[in-house]
N, C-alpha and C positions, 0 to 999 in steps of 0.2 A: 051280616056276620053277627054271631051271637057274642056279646060282651057282657062279662059279669064284673063287679066290683065290690070288694069288702075290704072294711077298714077295722082295725083293732079297736078303735074308739067308738064304731058305729056311725060314725059321720065321714061324709067324703070330703067335702068342702073346707079348706084349710085356711082360710084367710088369716087365721090367728097362728103365728107360728111360721108360715111361709115367708119367703122372701117377697119383696115388692113385685119382682118379676113374675111370680106365679099368684099373687094376689088378684091380678087382673085375668089371668089365663090359668085355669085350674090345672092340676097336675093330671087329670083325665084327659083333659084336651091335650096336653103336651105329650102324654104316653100314647093315645089314639093317633096324633098326628105323626108320630114315629114309627108305630107298629102296624097300623093298617096298610098304608103303602108298601111296607117291606113284604108282608105276607103276599100281597097281591103280586108284586114285583117276583118273588122268589117262589111263588106257588106253593106256599106252606099251609098246611090243613089246619093246624092248631098250634097256638102259642099260650104259655102262661108266663106272666111278668110279675114280679114282686119287687117293691121298693121298701126300704127302710129309711126312716128320717127321724132323727131325735128320738128314737126308740118305738115309733109306730110304724106298723106294717100296712102295706096297700097293695092290694091284689087286683090284677088286671087279666081276664081271661077271655081268649079268643078261638073261635073256630071249633072244630071237633078233633076228639082223640083218635077217631077211627072214621074214615071214609064210608066204611060199610055200614057201622051202626048208628053213625051220626051222634054218637055220645058227646056233648058238650065238653070242652076243657074246663076244669075247676083247678081251684088252688091245692086239691088233693090229688090230681092225675099223676101218675109215676112216668117220668121220662128218663131215658138213658141220658146220661151227662158226660159220657166219655171221659175226656183227659181232666175234666175238673174232678174227677175221682183222685187224681194224682195229689190234690190238696188234702185230701182225708187220708191218703197213704202218707204223705210227709206229716201230717199230724200224728199218726199212729207212731211214727218212728221218732218223732220229737217227744212223744209221750214215754216212749220206751227209754230214751235218754234222761228223762226227767225222773223216771222211775229206778235209774242207776243200772239198767239192764245192758245199755250199750252206751258207746261214745262215738260221735260221728267221724271222729278220727280212726277208729277200729279198721283194721284191714278186712275187706269183705270175707275173706276166708276164714276169719275168726268163728263165724257162724256158719259155715258150709265147709265140712271136711271133704265134700266133692270139689272144692275148687283149690285143695291145697296143691301147690306145685304149679298152678296156672298163673296168668297174668294177674289175677285178682288178689295174688297176696301183696302186691304192689298198689292196690287201688281202694281208696277209703270208702265208707259208707257214705260220706259226705260227696265223694265223686259220683257215685251212683245216683243220689238224690237230686244232684245239679246238672246232670247230664254231660259230666266232664271226665269219665273214665278211660277215655281216649278214642272214642269214635264207634261206640256201639251203635248200630243201625235203628231208624225210627221202629221197624217192625222185625220180628223174627223172620228169619228165612223160613219159606213155607214147610221143608223138611224137619226143622226144629220147633215148629209152633205147636207143641204138645207138652203137657206138663211130665210125661215120661221121657221126653227126648231133650227137654232145655238145657239140663245140666251138661249133657254130652257138648252141645253148642258152647256153652260158657267155658267149659274145660279147654277147649281147642282154640278159641276165640283169641286173635292177635290185635293188639293195639295199633292203631294207625298214628296216634300221635300220644306224646306224653301226658300222663294223668294231670288234669288241672290246667290244661293250656288251651283246649278247644271245647267248646258246648255244641254237640250234636243232639237235638231234642231226641229222645228215644224210650219206647216202652220197655224194651228189655233192661235198660239202665235203671230207671226208678221203679220199675217191677221188681227187680232184684233186691232193690232196697227194702220195699215193703215185705217182701217174702222173708228177708233176714231178719228185719226188725220184729215180726211175728215170731219168728224161732227164738229170738232173744227173750221174748215174754212167754215163751213155753205153750202157745197155743196156735191153731190154725188161723190164718189171717182172716178168713171169712167170719169165723166165730168171735175174733177180737172186734172186728170192725162193727158186727151187727149187736154184740152182747155187752161190749165196754165202751167203745169209743163214740158210737152214734147215741146210745143212750146218755152218756155222760154229757154230751153235747146238747141234750134237751130234745133229740130228734126221734119223733114217734113212728114215723112210716118210711124209712129209708131202708134199703137192702142191697146186698150184693147179688142173692139169688131170690127173686121175688117170691114168696109162698103162693101155694096154690089160692088161699082166701084172699089174695090180694090181686089177682090176675085182672079181675074186672076193672081196676084201677090204672092198669098198665097201658099207656098209650100205643098205638100202633105207629111204627116209624115208617117212613117213605124215602126211599132212594132219589137219586137225581132224575132217573128215568121213572119214577111214581111206582115202582115195584115195592110192595110191603115187604118190609125187613125189621128183624130185630137182632142185637147183637149175638154172636155165637161164641162158643167157647175156644179158647186158645191159651197158649203158655202165658202165664202172668196177666191174664184177663182180669182178676178181680183187683188186682193191685194196680194196674196202668188205667183201666177204661171201664171198670166193673160196676160202679154205683148206680142204682136207679133211684131217684127221689122225687119229691114233689117241690113246687115252688114254696109251699108253706114250710116245708122242712129246710129247703136249701137257704131260704132267707133267714131261718133261724141259725143256721151255720155261719152265715154272714155277720149275723148280730153277736154271736159268740166270738168272731174274729174282731169285731168292732169293740166288744166290752168283755173281754176275756177274765177280768176281776171277778166276775160273777161265777166262774167255774170253780172246781176243786184246784187246789195249788199244782198238781201236777199237770192237769190240763191247761191251766193258766201259763205255766212255764212253756209247755209245748206249743200253744199258740204264738207265745213271744218268739220262740225259736224259728216257728215257720216265717216268721215276719222279719227275720234278719237277712241281709243283704250278704252273700258269699263271693260273688263275682259281678263284674259290670260286663255287659255285652252291648257296646254302643251305647244308647241312651237308655238301655233297660238294665235293671239289677236283678240278678236271680237269686231269689230266696229259697226256701224250702217248699217246692211245690209252687207257691204264689210268684208271680213276678211284680216287681216293684218299679214305680216311676214317681219323679219329684212332681208335686201338685201345687199350682196349677199347671197343666201343660197343655199343648196344643193338640188338636186331633191328628195332624200329621206325626208328631211324636209318637203317639199311642198306636197308631196304624203301622209305623215303622216296627215296633217292638212286637208287634202280633202279626206280622207279615209272613208270607209263605217261605221267603228267603230265610227267616229266623228258624221257621219249623224244619226246613227240609235240607238246609245246608250248614256245614260247620262254621263256626264264629268263634274268632280269637276272644278269649276272655282275660280279664285283669283281675286277679284275687284281690280281695279287700282283707288287708291285714292290720289290725284284727277285723273280724267281721262286724257289720254296723247294724245296729237295730233300725228298722224302718222310722223315719219321723212321723209324727202325726200327721203332717201335711205330705202324704204319699198316696198315690193312686196305686192300688193293689189289685190284680186281676188274673183270671185265668179263663182260657177258652177250652172247649171240649166237644168232641165229635165222635159218633160211631157213624155206620153207613146210613141209617135212617133218622138221626136225631142231631140236633146243634144247640149247644149250650154256652153261656157266658155268665160269669160272675165277677163284680167289681165293687170295690168299697173304698172310701177315704175315711180313716178312723178320726182325724182331725175335724172333719165336717159331720161326723156321726150319721153318715150316708152311705147306702149301697143298694145294688140292684142284681137281680137275677133275671135271665132270659132262657126260657126253654122252649124249643120247637121239636116238632116230630117231622123235621126234615133237617138234613145236613146242608147248610147254607154256608156263602162264604164269611169266614171270620171278619172280614173288613166290614161287611155289612152289620154284625152284631156289635163290634164296636163303635160304628157311628151312631146307632141308635141309643145305646147306653149312654156313649158321651153327651150325646144331645140332650137326654133325659136328665142325668145327674148334673150337668153344668147348668141346666135351666133351674133345677131344685136349688142350686147353690148361687143362682143369681147372677151369674158371670155375664 
């Protein structure tokens, strides 16, 4: 299997600055021991892994971006990141609030005349961003999954629960939040993402729509049955699951979340807002896009928060009043999938460490969480 490594400093071994646990067993060995068996077990063609620790980036690349071309994965290979895109959408909405264009407490109908007279007059932007509007489903119904038909669906949708009482993970929920945030800023979502937010975060090759001159860097995704697939268009696709990025850019995004003081004032404030806890759901706290846990934590706690039950079923929430900024000692994470790709991003601000996992196959969230936990806790010397 092809393995490539690159380090910001140009040196791999990190005996200076790493914990004793990793002075004897290099970071390379730790990552290889976690990732190589995973790829074999899950039949993953290619993966890009990036780790940041104390401001240094470490890249580990495995396998191929395409089974047909055999082109090796690099830290510049573009992957679909699925619902990790929601953290970008949340950041854009928080940026709009920092700019004074919206308030999270605004009713959704403020920015959508199409929704006046509907249930969304009593649903806040915060409810949409935290999956608590009252039971919007995981996906749009098939007959509404088109930009020309989505508002007809929203207009007639009836809540199953009072707003702010149940969390049901939902693309139509946070997708609408991103769409309305873009309206508040007066530009289309895709343009704001690619020309305002991503450049502001220092990202150089991240896209909602991959341009023609970047197609050669776009990995081929593979479904569970081995079929070659890529994400298709749909209602709120850009806002909910549309970002394509590389491990080099996604780790920069993680670093922006670790050290937002390096950003301009509005983006700094936006990042802080996304790290704010608004509801507790069992052992997990729902931030804006990101999901938060007290650190240190057990693998079992982390798996519970990233479980199928948490993603697919309604869960009672407890509002935090007032909302609480995440402490430095918090594990902050998000999973993401499309039919042919699987992604995970996690970081701990107080430890100045984070990880991204990108694969050109959708494999179980549980397995992503396990390997990321193994690598980061080894880095932390636990």
